[in-house]
matplotlib code that plots the C-alpha trace (Angstrom):
import matplotlib.pyplot as plt

x = [-177.0, -177.5, -175.6, -175.3, -172.6, -169.0, -170.0, -168.0, -165.4, -168.2, -169.8, -166.5, -165.9, -169.4, -168.7, -165.3, -166.8, -169.6, -167.1, -165.0, -168.0, -169.5, -166.3, -167.7, -164.3, -162.6, -159.1, -158.9, -158.6, -156.0, -157.8, -154.8, -152.8, -154.0, -155.7, -153.5, -153.4, -155.8, -154.3, -153.5, -156.5, -154.5, -156.7, -153.8, -152.1, -155.2, -155.0, -153.5, -150.0, -150.9, -154.2, -156.5, -156.3, -158.7, -156.7, -159.4, -161.5, -164.9, -167.6, -170.4, -173.4, -174.2, -172.8, -173.3, -174.2, -176.3, -177.6, -176.7, -175.2, -171.4, -169.7, -167.1]
y = [26.9, 23.4, 20.2, 16.6, 14.7, 15.6, 18.3, 21.2, 21.4, 21.9, 24.6, 26.3, 26.3, 27.8, 30.5, 31.3, 31.6, 33.8, 36.1, 36.4, 37.4, 39.9, 41.4, 42.5, 43.3, 46.7, 47.8, 49.9, 53.6, 55.8, 58.5, 60.4, 60.3, 58.5, 60.6, 61.8, 59.8, 61.0, 62.7, 60.5, 60.5, 59.4, 56.3, 54.0, 56.4, 56.3, 52.6, 51.3, 50.0, 46.7, 45.0, 43.7, 39.9, 37.7, 35.4, 33.8, 30.7, 30.7, 29.2, 28.0, 26.3, 24.3, 23.1, 25.7, 23.2, 20.6, 22.6, 19.7, 20.7, 20.6, 18.2, 19.8]
z = [86.0, 87.3, 86.5, 87.4, 89.2, 88.3, 85.8, 87.4, 84.5, 82.0, 84.2, 84.6, 80.9, 80.3, 82.9, 81.4, 77.9, 79.2, 81.0, 77.8, 75.8, 78.3, 79.5, 83.0, 84.5, 83.9, 84.7, 87.8, 87.3, 88.9, 90.8, 92.1, 95.3, 98.5, 101.1, 104.0, 107.2, 109.9, 112.9, 116.0, 118.2, 121.3, 121.9, 122.6, 125.0, 127.2, 127.7, 131.0, 130.8, 132.4, 131.6, 134.3, 134.5, 136.4, 138.5, 140.6, 139.9, 138.3, 140.5, 138.4, 140.1, 137.0, 133.7, 131.0, 128.3, 130.1, 133.1, 135.5, 138.9, 139.0, 141.5, 143.8]

ax = plt.figure().add_subplot(projection="3d")
ax.plot(x, y, z, "-o")
ax.set_aspect("equal")
plt.show()
């Protein structure tokens, strides 16, 4: 559907009326209990206790956006 300037209320009304006639939505069905939680894979236990952090300075020969040499 297409419309002109400031015609959104009319389009929303048409869409609402169409949805009421077609009834595309259905109530969700209950399919039983949720599946059990998977066993712990131990992924988090294998991580180091303190993460590695870069503490130095980045030395770039040129600007990443313009490609011009950086002044030091």
